[in-house]
PyMOL commands that place a pseudoatom at each C-alpha (Angstrom):
pseudoatom trace, name=CA, resn=MET, resi=1, chain=A, elem=C, hetatm=0, pos=[0.000, 0.000, 0.000]
pseudoatom trace, name=CA, resn=ALA, resi=2, chain=A, elem=C, hetatm=0, pos=[1.322, 3.451, -0.894]
pseudoatom trace, name=CA, resn=THR, resi=3, chain=A, elem=C, hetatm=0, pos=[1.967, 5.986, 1.843]
pseudoatom trace, name=CA, resn=SER, resi=4, chain=A, elem=C, hetatm=0, pos=[-0.715, 8.242, 0.360]
pseudoatom trace, name=CA, resn=ASP, resi=5, chain=A, elem=C, hetatm=0, pos=[-3.247, 5.408, 0.750]
pseudoatom trace, name=CA, resn=ASP, resi=6, chain=A, elem=C, hetatm=0, pos=[-2.240, 4.996, 4.402]
pseudoatom trace, name=CA, resn=VAL, resi=7, chain=A, elem=C, hetatm=0, pos=[-2.564, 8.750, 4.966]
pseudoatom trace, name=CA, resn=ARG, resi=8, chain=A, elem=C, hetatm=0, pos=[-5.966, 8.858, 3.257]
pseudoatom trace, name=CA, resn=GLN, resi=9, chain=A, elem=C, hetatm=0, pos=[-7.317, 5.928, 5.262]
pseudoatom trace, name=CA, resn=THR, resi=10, chain=A, elem=C, hetatm=0, pos=[-5.907, 7.274, 8.526]
pseudoatom trace, name=CA, resn=ALA, resi=11, chain=A, elem=C, hetatm=0, pos=[-7.496, 10.677, 7.888]
pseudoatom trace, name=CA, resn=LEU, resi=12, chain=A, elem=C, hetatm=0, pos=[-10.852, 9.020, 7.204]
pseudoatom trace, name=CA, resn=ASP, resi=13, chain=A, elem=C, hetatm=0, pos=[-10.586, 6.829, 10.299]
pseudoatom trace, name=CA, resn=LEU, resi=14, chain=A, elem=C, hetatm=0, pos=[-9.760, 9.848, 12.461]
pseudoatom trace, name=CA, resn=ALA, resi=15, chain=A, elem=C, hetatm=0, pos=[-12.674, 11.804, 11.001]
pseudoatom trace, name=CA, resn=GLU, resi=16, chain=A, elem=C, hetatm=0, pos=[-15.106, 8.934, 11.506]
pseudoatom trace, name=CA, resn=ARG, resi=17, chain=A, elem=C, hetatm=0, pos=[-13.978, 8.531, 15.142]
pseudoatom trace, name=CA, resn=GLY, resi=18, chain=A, elem=C, hetatm=0, pos=[-14.512, 12.243, 15.737]
pseudoatom trace, name=CA, resn=GLU, resi=19, chain=A, elem=C, hetatm=0, pos=[-10.928, 12.979, 16.769]
pseudoatom trace, name=CA, resn=ASP, resi=20, chain=A, elem=C, hetatm=0, pos=[-9.963, 16.552, 17.515]
pseudoatom trace, name=CA, resn=SER, resi=21, chain=A, elem=C, hetatm=0, pos=[-7.752, 18.412, 15.046]
pseudoatom trace, name=CA, resn=ALA, resi=22, chain=A, elem=C, hetatm=0, pos=[-4.619, 18.471, 17.211]
pseudoatom trace, name=CA, resn=THR, resi=23, chain=A, elem=C, hetatm=0, pos=[-4.663, 14.698, 17.692]
pseudoatom trace, name=CA, resn=ALA, resi=24, chain=A, elem=C, hetatm=0, pos=[-5.432, 14.096, 14.017]
pseudoatom trace, name=CA, resn=VAL, resi=25, chain=A, elem=C, hetatm=0, pos=[-2.581, 16.317, 12.855]
pseudoatom trace, name=CA, resn=ARG, resi=26, chain=A, elem=C, hetatm=0, pos=[-0.097, 14.539, 15.153]
pseudoatom trace, name=CA, resn=GLU, resi=27, chain=A, elem=C, hetatm=0, pos=[-1.199, 11.113, 13.951]
pseudoatom trace, name=CA, resn=LEU, resi=28, chain=A, elem=C, hetatm=0, pos=[-1.189, 12.124, 10.297]
pseudoatom trace, name=CA, resn=LEU, resi=29, chain=A, elem=C, hetatm=0, pos=[2.269, 13.696, 10.532]
pseudoatom trace, name=CA, resn=ALA, resi=30, chain=A, elem=C, hetatm=0, pos=[3.529, 10.440, 12.028]
pseudoatom trace, name=CA, resn=CYS, resi=31, chain=A, elem=C, hetatm=0, pos=[1.744, 8.455, 9.318]
pseudoatom trace, name=CA, resn=CYS, resi=32, chain=A, elem=C, hetatm=0, pos=[3.112, 10.429, 6.374]
pseudoatom trace, name=CA, resn=GLY, resi=33, chain=A, elem=C, hetatm=0, pos=[6.719, 10.264, 7.533]
pseudoatom trace, name=CA, resn=ASP, resi=34, chain=A, elem=C, hetatm=0, pos=[7.398, 13.853, 6.413]
pseudoatom trace, name=CA, resn=HIS, resi=35, chain=A, elem=C, hetatm=0, pos=[6.375, 13.022, 2.843]
pseudoatom trace, name=CA, resn=ARG, resi=36, chain=A, elem=C, hetatm=0, pos=[4.355, 16.077, 1.820]
pseudoatom trace, name=CA, resn=VAL, resi=37, chain=A, elem=C, hetatm=0, pos=[3.493, 14.550, -1.547]
pseudoatom trace, name=CA, resn=SER, resi=38, chain=A, elem=C, hetatm=0, pos=[1.685, 11.693, 0.196]
pseudoatom trace, name=CA, resn=VAL, resi=39, chain=A, elem=C, hetatm=0, pos=[-0.508, 14.186, 2.033]
pseudoatom trace, name=CA, resn=VAL, resi=40, chain=A, elem=C, hetatm=0, pos=[-1.221, 16.118, -1.174]
pseudoatom trace, name=CA, resn=VAL, resi=41, chain=A, elem=C, hetatm=0, pos=[-2.137, 12.932, -3.067]
pseudoatom trace, name=CA, resn=ALA, resi=42, chain=A, elem=C, hetatm=0, pos=[-4.343, 11.712, -0.207]
pseudoatom trace, name=CA, resn=ARG, resi=43, chain=A, elem=C, hetatm=0, pos=[-6.094, 15.082, -0.098]
pseudoatom trace, name=CA, resn=GLN, resi=44, chain=A, elem=C, hetatm=0, pos=[-6.694, 15.068, -3.859]
pseudoatom trace, name=CA, resn=THR, resi=45, chain=A, elem=C, hetatm=0, pos=[-8.086, 11.539, -3.735]
pseudoatom trace, name=CA, resn=LEU, resi=46, chain=A, elem=C, hetatm=0, pos=[-10.485, 12.520, -0.962]
pseudoatom trace, name=CA, resn=SER, resi=47, chain=A, elem=C, hetatm=0, pos=[-11.439, 15.711, -2.761]
pseudoatom trace, name=CA, resn=ASP, resi=48, chain=A, elem=C, hetatm=0, pos=[-12.331, 13.702, -5.854]
pseudoatom trace, name=CA, resn=ALA, resi=49, chain=A, elem=C, hetatm=0, pos=[-14.620, 11.525, -3.681]
pseudoatom trace, name=CA, resn=SER, resi=50, chain=A, elem=C, hetatm=0, pos=[-16.162, 14.343, -1.657]
pseudoatom trace, name=CA, resn=GLY, resi=51, chain=A, elem=C, hetatm=0, pos=[-19.504, 13.955, -3.462]
pseudoatom trace, name=CA, resn=GLU, resi=52, chain=A, elem=C, hetatm=0, pos=[-19.805, 10.500, -1.872]
pseudoatom trace, name=CA, resn=ASP, resi=53, chain=A, elem=C, hetatm=0, pos=[-19.761, 11.831, 1.696]
pseudoatom trace, name=CA, resn=PRO, resi=54, chain=A, elem=C, hetatm=0, pos=[-23.096, 11.184, 3.396]
pseudoatom trace, name=CA, resn=HIS, resi=55, chain=A, elem=C, hetatm=0, pos=[-21.758, 11.621, 6.945]
pseudoatom trace, name=CA, resn=GLY, resi=56, chain=A, elem=C, hetatm=0, pos=[-19.226, 14.410, 6.394]
pseudoatom trace, name=CA, resn=ALA, resi=57, chain=A, elem=C, hetatm=0, pos=[-16.221, 12.208, 7.183]
pseudoatom trace, name=CA, resn=VAL, resi=58, chain=A, elem=C, hetatm=0, pos=[-14.521, 12.997, 3.879]
pseudoatom trace, name=CA, resn=SER, resi=59, chain=A, elem=C, hetatm=0, pos=[-14.895, 16.740, 4.413]
pseudoatom trace, name=CA, resn=ARG, resi=60, chain=A, elem=C, hetatm=0, pos=[-13.512, 16.437, 7.938]
pseudoatom trace, name=CA, resn=ALA, resi=61, chain=A, elem=C, hetatm=0, pos=[-10.622, 14.271, 6.707]
pseudoatom trace, name=CA, resn=ILE, resi=62, chain=A, elem=C, hetatm=0, pos=[-9.784, 16.945, 4.101]
pseudoatom trace, name=CA, resn=GLU, resi=63, chain=A, elem=C, hetatm=0, pos=[-9.764, 19.568, 6.867]
pseudoatom trace, name=CA, resn=PHE, resi=64, chain=A, elem=C, hetatm=0, pos=[-7.305, 17.414, 8.820]
pseudoatom trace, name=CA, resn=LEU, resi=65, chain=A, elem=C, hetatm=0, pos=[-5.050, 17.060, 5.777]
pseudoatom trace, name=CA, resn=ASP, resi=66, chain=A, elem=C, hetatm=0, pos=[-5.178, 20.809, 5.124]
pseudoatom trace, name=CA, resn=ALA, resi=67, chain=A, elem=C, hetatm=0, pos=[-4.054, 21.367, 8.714]
pseudoatom trace, name=CA, resn=VAL, resi=68, chain=A, elem=C, hetatm=0, pos=[-1.204, 18.893, 8.233]
pseudoatom trace, name=CA, resn=LEU, resi=69, chain=A, elem=C, hetatm=0, pos=[-0.078, 20.736, 5.103]
pseudoatom trace, name=CA, resn=GLU, resi=70, chain=A, elem=C, hetatm=0, pos=[-0.099, 24.032, 7.015]
pseudoatom trace, name=CA, resn=ARG, resi=71, chain=A, elem=C, hetatm=0, pos=[1.727, 22.710, 10.073]
pseudoatom trace, name=CA, resn=GLY, resi=72, chain=A, elem=C, hetatm=0, pos=[4.191, 20.255, 8.579]
pseudoatom trace, name=CA, resn=SER, resi=73, chain=A, elem=C, hetatm=0, pos=[7.888, 21.015, 8.639]
pseudoatom trace, name=CA, resn=TRP, resi=74, chain=A, elem=C, hetatm=0, pos=[8.628, 19.999, 5.086]
pseudoatom trace, name=CA, resn=ALA, resi=75, chain=A, elem=C, hetatm=0, pos=[12.248, 19.676, 4.027]
for i in range(1, 75): cmd.bond("trace and resi %d" % i, "trace and resi %d" % (i + 1))
show_as sticks, trace
zoom trace
């Protein structure tokens, strides 16, 4: 499984569990291993599927990924 797939699934799991943003960002930063591209690809994949979001989990997962992109210390 690609890192972006792991990041995408982790973001969805965190959103579905109702995690707070700070916890989600920490977990996602650990998951992506400082690979910004993985976060960007995961976000794009979720964005493409946002129409299939009956419970709002995809939208919340995208918010988490946006926060990761803002807070990450990318090399």
